[in-house]
N, C-alpha and C positions, 0 to 999 in steps of 0.2 A: 734691561737692555739700555745701553747708553744712547741718548739721542745724538744724531749726527750734527745737528745745528745747536750749538751750545747757547742756552739762554733764549728767552723769547724775544722777538723783535720789539722795538719800541712801539708806542701807540700814539696816535694823534690825539691832542687834547680836544675835548668836546665830542668828537665822533667815535673815538675808541678804535678807529681803523688801525691796522698794523702798518708800521713803516718798515719797509725793507730797503736796506742799503745795497751798494754795489757788491759787497762781499757776500751778502745773503743771496743775491741773484746769481752770482758766480757759483756758489755752493749748490744751489738748486739745479743749475744747468749741468754741473759736474755729476751730481747724483743721477739726474735723468739720463745723461749719456752713459754712465757706467751701468745703470740698471738695464738700459736697452741692450748693452753688451752682456747681460746676464750675470753681472757681478753680484755676489751676495752682500747684503748690507754690512756685515761685520768686516769685510775687506775694504769697503768704501771709506769707513771712518778714518783709518790710518792715512789714506790718500788725502782726504780733506785736511787732516791735522797737519800734514806736511805743507800743504798749500797755505794754510792759515799762519803757521809758525813764521816762516821766512819767505813766503812766496815760492818755496822750493817745489819744483815739479818732479823731483827725483822719484818719489813714490808713484806718481802718475806714469812716468816713463817706464818704470819697472813693471807696473801692472799692465800697461799696454803691451810691452815686450812679452810678458808671460802669456797674455791672452793670444797674441799672434803666434807664439810657439805652440800653444795648445791647439789653436785652429789649424795650423799647418800640419801638426801630427795627425789630427782627425781627418784632414783632407787626404793625406797620404794613405792612411789606413783605409779610407773609403775607396780610393783609386785602386789600391791593391786588392781589396775584396771584390771590386767590380771586375778586375781582370781575371781573378780566379773564377768568378761566376760566369764570365764570358767563355772561358775555357770549358767549364762544365756544360754550359748550354750548347755550345757549338759541337763539343764532343758527343753529347747525347743525341744530337740531331743527325749525326753521320751514320 
């Protein structure tokens, strides 16, 4: 499996502590946000690649739009199922 953050961050001389730059912090925040939205790791890699290459947010916008469409479809299906269940329950109680 390819690592999402390419290469290890630099280390402080003497202490060996890792040094994280602004891009590393941005990547970690993006990964956290996308994982909270239940994106699988293989889909996060291309989004980060787009951000790294030219600061392009196109892949991120596409991923968000796809996620919104999926959530909207799921919400509609749940509402439709709830309405059918309501008809069954109300009809059964008469």
